[in-house]
DRENTIVEX-51528 format. One record per residue (C-alpha): residue number from 0; residue in three letters; x, y, z. Coordinates in steps of 0.1 Angstrom, whole numbers. Layout:
(NUM; 'Ala'; (X; Y; Z))
...
***
This chain:
(0; 'Met'; (223; -2073; 231))
(1; 'Pro'; (197; -2052; 212))
(2; 'Arg'; (162; -2056; 226))
(3; 'Ser'; (129; -2044; 210))
(4; 'Arg'; (109; -2018; 230))
(5; 'Lys'; (83; -2036; 251))
(6; 'Ile'; (48; -2023; 256))
(7; 'Arg'; (33; -2038; 287))
(8; 'Arg'; (4; -2031; 311))
(9; 'Pro'; (19; -2023; 345))
(10; 'Leu'; (6; -2041; 375))
(11; 'Ser'; (-17; -2020; 397))
(12; 'Pro'; (-2; -2012; 431))
(13; 'Gly'; (-28; -2035; 448))
(14; 'Ile'; (-20; -2065; 426))
(15; 'Asp'; (18; -2059; 428))
(16; 'Ser'; (18; -2057; 466))
(17; 'Ala'; (-4; -2088; 469))
(18; 'Ile'; (19; -2109; 447))
(19; 'Arg'; (50; -2097; 466))
(20; 'Ala'; (33; -2106; 499))
(21; 'Met'; (23; -2140; 486))
(22; 'Thr'; (59; -2147; 474))
(23; 'Ala'; (73; -2136; 508))
(24; 'Lys'; (48; -2158; 526))
(25; 'Arg'; (58; -2188; 505))
(26; 'Glu'; (95; -2182; 509))
(27; 'Ala'; (91; -2178; 547))
(28; 'Leu'; (82; -2215; 547))
(29; 'Leu'; (116; -2224; 532))
(30; 'Ser'; (146; -2236; 552))
(31; 'Pro'; (165; -2208; 569))
(32; 'Leu'; (195; -2218; 547))
(33; 'Ala'; (175; -2217; 514))
(34; 'Thr'; (182; -2189; 489))
(35; 'Ile'; (153; -2164; 487))
(36; 'Ser'; (144; -2138; 461))
(37; 'Ala'; (159; -2110; 482))
(38; 'Asp'; (193; -2127; 478))
(39; 'Ala'; (192; -2124; 440))
(40; 'Val'; (220; -2103; 424))
(41; 'Arg'; (222; -2094; 387))
(42; 'Arg'; (252; -2080; 368))
(43; 'His'; (232; -2054; 349))
(44; 'Asn'; (198; -2056; 364))
(45; 'Arg'; (179; -2051; 331))
(46; 'Thr'; (145; -2062; 345))
(47; 'Leu'; (109; -2053; 344))
(48; 'Asp'; (86; -2057; 374))
(49; 'Asp'; (63; -2087; 369))
(50; 'Ile'; (47; -2115; 387))
(51; 'Arg'; (77; -2138; 386))
(52; 'Thr'; (104; -2143; 412))
(53; 'Pro'; (140; -2134; 401))
(54; 'Tyr'; (149; -2171; 396))
(55; 'Ser'; (117; -2179; 378))
(56; 'Arg'; (124; -2150; 354))
(57; 'Asp'; (159; -2165; 349))
(58; 'Ala'; (144; -2199; 340))
(59; 'Asp'; (122; -2182; 314))
(60; 'Arg'; (151; -2163; 300))
(61; 'Ile'; (171; -2195; 296))
(62; 'Ile'; (142; -2213; 278))
(63; 'His'; (139; -2185; 253))
(64; 'Thr'; (176; -2185; 243))
(65; 'Arg'; (186; -2200; 210))
(66; 'Ala'; (212; -2221; 228))
(67; 'Tyr'; (184; -2238; 248))
(68; 'Thr'; (165; -2246; 216))
(69; 'Arg'; (196; -2265; 203))
(70; 'Tyr'; (193; -2290; 232))
(71; 'Ile'; (169; -2309; 209))
(72; 'Asp'; (197; -2323; 187))
(73; 'Lys'; (226; -2328; 211))
(74; 'Thr'; (232; -2364; 220))
(75; 'Gln'; (239; -2374; 256))
(76; 'Val'; (263; -2404; 253))
(77; 'Phe'; (254; -2424; 222))
(78; 'Tyr'; (264; -2401; 194))
(79; 'Leu'; (262; -2415; 159))
(80; 'Val'; (235; -2440; 171))
(81; 'Glu'; (201; -2437; 153))
(82; 'Asn'; (176; -2446; 179))
(83; 'Asp'; (146; -2425; 189))
(84; 'His'; (144; -2440; 223))
(85; 'Ile'; (177; -2431; 238))
(86; 'Thr'; (184; -2400; 259))
(87; 'His'; (192; -2367; 241))
(88; 'Arg'; (205; -2337; 260))
(89; 'Val'; (170; -2321; 261))
(90; 'Ile'; (156; -2351; 279))
(91; 'His'; (185; -2352; 303))
(92; 'Val'; (180; -2316; 313))
(93; 'Gln'; (143; -2322; 320))
(94; 'Leu'; (152; -2352; 341))
(95; 'Val'; (177; -2332; 361))
(96; 'Ser'; (152; -2304; 366))
(97; 'Lys'; (125; -2328; 378))
(98; 'Ile'; (147; -2348; 401))
(99; 'Ala'; (164; -2317; 416))
(100; 'Arg'; (130; -2300; 422))
(101; 'Thr'; (117; -2331; 439))
(102; 'Ile'; (147; -2332; 463))
(103; 'Gly'; (145; -2294; 468))
(104; 'Arg'; (109; -2295; 477))
(105; 'Cys'; (115; -2322; 504))
(106; 'Leu'; (144; -2302; 518))
(107; 'Arg'; (125; -2269; 517))
(108; 'Leu'; (148; -2252; 492))
(109; 'Asn'; (140; -2227; 465))
(110; 'Glu'; (125; -2247; 435))
(111; 'Asp'; (126; -2217; 412))
(112; 'Leu'; (163; -2214; 416))
(113; 'Ile'; (168; -2251; 412))
(114; 'Glu'; (147; -2251; 380))
(115; 'Ala'; (167; -2223; 364))
(116; 'Ile'; (201; -2239; 372))
(117; 'Ala'; (189; -2273; 359))
(118; 'Leu'; (175; -2259; 327))
(119; 'Gly'; (207; -2240; 319))
(120; 'His'; (234; -2264; 332))
(121; 'Asp'; (242; -2282; 299))
(122; 'Ile'; (238; -2255; 274))
(123; 'Gly'; (275; -2255; 268))
(124; 'His'; (276; -2292; 257))
(125; 'Ile'; (289; -2296; 221))
(126; 'Pro'; (285; -2321; 192))
(127; 'Tyr'; (293; -2357; 200))
(128; 'Gly'; (292; -2354; 238))
(129; 'His'; (323; -2355; 261))
(130; 'Phe'; (346; -2367; 233))
(131; 'Gly'; (337; -2337; 213))
(132; 'Glu'; (347; -2316; 243))
(133; 'Thr'; (381; -2333; 243))
(134; 'Cys'; (386; -2326; 206))
(135; 'Leu'; (376; -2289; 209))
(136; 'Ser'; (397; -2284; 240))
(137; 'Asp'; (428; -2296; 222))
(138; 'Leu'; (422; -2272; 193))
(139; 'Cys'; (416; -2243; 217))
(140; 'Glu'; (448; -2250; 235))
(141; 'Lys'; (467; -2249; 202))
(142; 'Gln'; (451; -2215; 195))
(143; 'Glu'; (462; -2204; 230))
(144; 'Ile'; (427; -2195; 242))
(145; 'Gly'; (427; -2220; 271))
(146; 'Met'; (411; -2253; 276))
(147; 'Phe'; (374; -2260; 268))
(148; 'Phe'; (350; -2271; 295))
(149; 'His'; (312; -2274; 288))
(150; 'Asn'; (303; -2259; 322))
(151; 'Val'; (323; -2228; 315))
(152; 'Gln'; (308; -2226; 280))
(153; 'Ser'; (273; -2228; 295))
(154; 'Val'; (281; -2197; 315))
(155; 'Arg'; (297; -2181; 284))
(156; 'Phe'; (265; -2186; 263))
(157; 'Leu'; (242; -2173; 290))
(158; 'Asp'; (263; -2144; 304))
(159; 'Gln'; (282; -2132; 274))
(160; 'Ile'; (272; -2145; 240))
(161; 'Glu'; (234; -2141; 245))
(162; 'Asp'; (238; -2118; 275))
(163; 'Cys'; (207; -2129; 294))
(164; 'Asp'; (216; -2109; 326))
(165; 'Leu'; (209; -2138; 348))
(166; 'Thr'; (214; -2138; 386))
(167; 'Met'; (248; -2148; 400))
(168; 'Gln'; (231; -2176; 419))
(169; 'Val'; (219; -2192; 387))
(170; 'Leu'; (252; -2187; 368))
(171; 'Asp'; (272; -2201; 397))
(172; 'Gly'; (250; -2232; 399))
(173; 'Val'; (254; -2237; 361))
(174; 'Leu'; (292; -2233; 365))
(175; 'Cys'; (295; -2257; 394))
(176; 'His'; (270; -2284; 382))
(177; 'Asn'; (293; -2311; 370))
(178; 'Gly'; (280; -2344; 382))
(179; 'Glu'; (309; -2364; 367))
(180; 'Ala'; (330; -2360; 399))
(181; 'Asp'; (328; -2385; 428))
(182; 'Asp'; (311; -2359; 450))
(183; 'Val'; (298; -2374; 483))
(184; 'Lys'; (292; -2344; 505))
(185; 'Ile'; (289; -2307; 494))
(186; 'Ser'; (285; -2276; 514))
(187; 'Pro'; (279; -2242; 497))
(188; 'Arg'; (308; -2218; 493))
(189; 'Pro'; (297; -2182; 493))
(190; 'Cys'; (306; -2159; 464))
(191; 'Ser'; (308; -2123; 476))
(192; 'Ser'; (309; -2103; 444))
(193; 'Trp'; (308; -2104; 406))
(194; 'Ala'; (346; -2100; 406))
(195; 'Ala'; (348; -2131; 428))
(196; 'Phe'; (325; -2150; 405))
(197; 'Asp'; (345; -2140; 374))
(198; 'Lys'; (376; -2153; 391))
(199; 'Lys'; (358; -2185; 398))
(200; 'Val'; (350; -2188; 361))
(201; 'Gln'; (386; -2181; 352))
(202; 'Asp'; (399; -2207; 376))
(203; 'Ala'; (375; -2232; 360))
(204; 'Thr'; (387; -2221; 325))
(205; 'Asp'; (423; -2227; 335))
(206; 'Gly'; (415; -2262; 347))
(207; 'Arg'; (416; -2256; 384))
(208; 'Gly'; (380; -2267; 389))
(209; 'Ser'; (349; -2247; 397))
(210; 'Gly'; (346; -2256; 433))
(211; 'Ser'; (314; -2259; 453))
(212; 'Pro'; (282; -2239; 443))
(213; 'Met'; (274; -2209; 464))
(214; 'Thr'; (239; -2221; 472))
(215; 'Leu'; (223; -2253; 486))
(216; 'Glu'; (201; -2253; 455))
(217; 'Gly'; (232; -2255; 433))
(218; 'Cys'; (245; -2284; 454))
(219; 'Val'; (212; -2302; 448))
(220; 'Val'; (214; -2298; 410))
(221; 'Lys'; (250; -2311; 411))
(222; 'Phe'; (238; -2343; 427))
(223; 'Ala'; (207; -2345; 405))
(224; 'Asp'; (229; -2344; 374))
(225; 'Thr'; (244; -2377; 385))
(226; 'Ile'; (211; -2392; 396))
(227; 'Ala'; (196; -2383; 362))
(228; 'Tyr'; (223; -2400; 340))
(229; 'Ile'; (239; -2428; 360))
(230; 'Gly'; (210; -2453; 357))
(231; 'Arg'; (196; -2438; 325))
(232; 'Asp'; (229; -2444; 307))
(233; 'Leu'; (227; -2480; 317))
(234; 'Gln'; (191; -2482; 304))
(235; 'Asp'; (202; -2466; 271))
(236; 'Ala'; (232; -2489; 267))
(237; 'Arg'; (208; -2519; 270))
(238; 'Glu'; (184; -2503; 245))
(239; 'Val'; (211; -2500; 218))
(240; 'Gly'; (227; -2534; 225))
(241; 'Leu'; (260; -2520; 239))
(242; 'Ile'; (253; -2541; 271))
(243; 'Ala'; (233; -2573; 269))
(244; 'Glu'; (200; -2574; 288))
(245; 'Asp'; (214; -2602; 310))
(246; 'Thr'; (246; -2584; 319))
(247; 'Lys'; (247; -2578; 356))
(248; 'Ile'; (261; -2547; 372))
(249; 'Pro'; (284; -2553; 402))
(250; 'Ala'; (268; -2570; 432))
(251; 'Val'; (273; -2541; 455))
(252; 'Cys'; (254; -2519; 431))
(253; 'Arg'; (225; -2543; 428))
(254; 'Glu'; (223; -2548; 466))
(255; 'Val'; (225; -2511; 475))
(256; 'Leu'; (212; -2492; 445))
(257; 'Gly'; (190; -2516; 426))
(258; 'Glu'; (192; -2531; 392))
(259; 'Asn'; (175; -2506; 369))
(260; 'Asn'; (171; -2469; 364))
(261; 'Arg'; (139; -2466; 384))
(262; 'Glu'; (153; -2483; 414))
(263; 'Ile'; (186; -2464; 412))
(264; 'Ile'; (169; -2430; 410))
(265; 'Asn'; (147; -2439; 439))
(266; 'Thr'; (175; -2451; 461))
(267; 'Leu'; (198; -2421; 455))
(268; 'Ile'; (170; -2396; 461))
(269; 'Phe'; (160; -2412; 494))
(270; 'Asp'; (196; -2415; 505))
(271; 'Leu'; (202; -2378; 499))
(272; 'Leu'; (171; -2369; 518))
(273; 'Glu'; (181; -2390; 548))
(274; 'Asn'; (217; -2378; 549))
(275; 'Ser'; (216; -2341; 540))
(276; 'Asp'; (212; -2312; 564))
(277; 'Thr'; (196; -2280; 550))
(278; 'Glu'; (183; -2267; 583))
(279; 'Glu'; (214; -2261; 604))
(280; 'Arg'; (248; -2271; 591))
(281; 'Gly'; (239; -2268; 554))
(282; 'Tyr'; (252; -2297; 532))
(283; 'Ile'; (239; -2322; 507))
(284; 'Ser'; (253; -2357; 512))
(285; 'Tyr'; (251; -2394; 504))
(286; 'Ser'; (257; -2422; 530))
(287; 'Ser'; (290; -2440; 529))
(288; 'Lys'; (273; -2472; 518))
(289; 'Val'; (256; -2455; 488))
(290; 'Glu'; (288; -2436; 480))
(291; 'Lys'; (308; -2469; 476))
(292; 'Ala'; (281; -2484; 454))
(293; 'Leu'; (278; -2453; 433))
(294; 'Ile'; (316; -2452; 427))
(295; 'Ala'; (314; -2489; 417))
(296; 'Leu'; (286; -2482; 392))
(297; 'Arg'; (306; -2453; 377))
(298; 'Ser'; (336; -2476; 372))
(299; 'Phe'; (314; -2502; 356))
(300; 'Ser'; (298; -2477; 333))
(301; 'Arg'; (332; -2463; 323))
(302; 'Arg'; (344; -2498; 312))
(303; 'His'; (313; -2511; 297))
(304; 'Ile'; (297; -2479; 282))
(305; 'Tyr'; (318; -2448; 279))
(306; 'Asp'; (350; -2465; 269))
(307; 'Asn'; (334; -2494; 251))
(308; 'Pro'; (353; -2500; 218))
(309; 'Ala'; (320; -2502; 199))
(310; 'Leu'; (311; -2467; 210))
(311; 'Cys'; (346; -2453; 205))
(312; 'Ser'; (353; -2468; 170))
(313; 'Glu'; (346; -2436; 151))
(314; 'Arg'; (365; -2412; 174))
(315; 'Glu'; (394; -2405; 151))
(316; 'Lys'; (370; -2395; 124))
(317; 'Val'; (352; -2372; 148))
(318; 'Arg'; (386; -2357; 158))
(319; 'Ala'; (394; -2350; 122))
(320; 'Met'; (360; -2334; 116))
(321; 'Tyr'; (367; -2310; 145))
(322; 'Ala'; (401; -2301; 132))
(323; 'Thr'; (388; -2295; 96))
(324; 'Leu'; (359; -2274; 107))
(325; 'Phe'; (379; -2253; 132))
(326; 'Arg'; (405; -2245; 105))
(327; 'Ala'; (379; -2237; 79))
(328; 'Cys'; (360; -2213; 102))
(329; 'Leu'; (392; -2195; 111))
(330; 'Glu'; (400; -2191; 74))
(331; 'Asp'; (365; -2177; 67))
(332; 'Leu'; (370; -2151; 94))
(333; 'Ala'; (405; -2143; 82))
(334; 'Val'; (394; -2135; 46))
(335; 'Glu'; (360; -2121; 57))
(336; 'Arg'; (340; -2146; 37))
(337; 'Arg'; (306; -2131; 45))
(338; 'Gln'; (286; -2158; 29))
(339; 'Ala'; (301; -2184; 52))
(340; 'Arg'; (279; -2199; 79))
(341; 'Ile'; (300; -2185; 108))
(342; 'Tyr'; (289; -2151; 96))
(343; 'Thr'; (253; -2157; 85))
(344; 'Asp'; (244; -2181; 113))
(345; 'Phe'; (265; -2166; 141))
(346; 'Val'; (284; -2133; 139))
(347; 'Glu'; (258; -2115; 118))
(348; 'Ser'; (227; -2134; 129))
(349; 'Gly'; (214; -2106; 151))
(350; 'His'; (211; -2128; 181))
(351; 'Ile'; (246; -2123; 196))
(352; 'Ser'; (257; -2096; 221))
(353; 'Pro'; (275; -2067; 204))
(354; 'Ala'; (298; -2064; 234))
(355; 'Tyr'; (308; -2101; 230))
(356; 'Leu'; (314; -2096; 192))
(357; 'Glu'; (336; -2066; 198))
(358; 'Ser'; (359; -2084; 223))
(359; 'Ala'; (361; -2119; 209))
(360; 'Thr'; (391; -2130; 189))
(361; 'Pro'; (387; -2151; 157))
(362; 'Ala'; (397; -2183; 176))
(363; 'Glu'; (371; -2175; 203))
(364; 'Leu'; (344; -2169; 177))
(365; 'Thr'; (352; -2202; 161))
(366; 'Arg'; (352; -2220; 194))
(367; 'Asp'; (318; -2206; 204))
(368; 'Phe'; (303; -2211; 169))
(369; 'Ile'; (313; -2248; 169))
(370; 'Ala'; (303; -2253; 206))
(371; 'Gly'; (268; -2241; 198))
(372; 'Met'; (262; -2265; 170))
(373; 'Thr'; (239; -2295; 171))
(374; 'Asp'; (252; -2329; 160))
(375; 'Arg'; (235; -2328; 126))
(376; 'Tyr'; (244; -2291; 119))
(377; 'Phe'; (280; -2300; 127))
(378; 'Ala'; (280; -2328; 102))
(379; 'Arg'; (264; -2307; 75))
(380; 'Arg'; (289; -2279; 80))
(381; 'Phe'; (317; -2305; 77))
(382; 'Glu'; (302; -2318; 45))
(383; 'Asp'; (301; -2282; 31))
(384; 'Tyr'; (339; -2280; 34))
(385; 'Val'; (350; -2315; 23))
(386; 'Ile'; (324; -2327; -3))
(387; 'Pro'; (323; -2310; -37))
(388; 'Arg'; (291; -2292; -45))
(389; 'Arg'; (273; -2308; -75))
(390; 'Ile'; (256; -2286; -101))
(391; 'Glu'; (221; -2298; -112))
(392; 'Gly'; (212; -2289; -147))
(393; 'Lys'; (228; -2255; -151))
(394; 'Phe'; (250; -2230; -132))
(395; 'Arg'; (228; -2204; -118))
***
């Protein structure tokens, strides 16, 4: 995408070499199986030399994207609930980053890489959480542009739409982050080239799954995603009254994991540290005892939180909103209605990669515009299309 010309003061050779030596010395203390700066691979390599490691630079690039800014108003689980003390996507991402870096530090892994993956992992999440993902996926399939998965969309935003030129290691970790699966033990699976990575993305797009991350750092983030939400969702459910304060989670969960978010996080982190091997064989793992308790807690949360009738009561209205907005945006593109928001706020905003705009179909543009919306922006755009505009005083 277009970039303004940057004026910078180059590092003097002495300072540059000192910083590189310091970085190398620090990375020499990492596990022999950790990912180091020398492993970093970029698709385009549009970089300037500076004091940051490649993965630290990636973390900064992610933070400065417009997609990252929109984390602020994307709900985690409890969409349509007005409560300032429940978890939004922006808090979840910070929790994943903190938990993953804590684990990575203890296992002597690369914290810069872990931070970058964690910060970018949920950028592809869309309005109204996982149910919104189901709605948008159905519409995409009808348009014959494939299924919709938020992890693939995260990569799409970072690699194509905003074209951040991130390292493969970060993009791969983002693609493979999903903590919704019952993962017990993960070993990295190498990715040899950009062609191999693009095939991995396509496989995930086609519903064949993303597989294991290519780095131990990516494996840690995948586990940290679960650790960050599994107890926190329980805490939030009690906060909004979806689960009564005196409701007990299954006995095996209480005995093995604990009864509240703090205890659950602590137990899961310590169990990972005790059962992972990042020095010789290279894997991240829970014990079998914790695995069984975690699966039981997931099942409890599915019944009492995620599929709770009180939370799901407005789902058909949300589905209708998605269908209306998708159809309307397609029509705006078809007739080239330049004043429409899909043009002013997306296609012609000046923040989107020209290469992406040249190749994307109208259905893909619509998918990506809607996927990037916050919950409130989504609701306002729906109102624009279905609620008549009132004229105050005079036509102007």
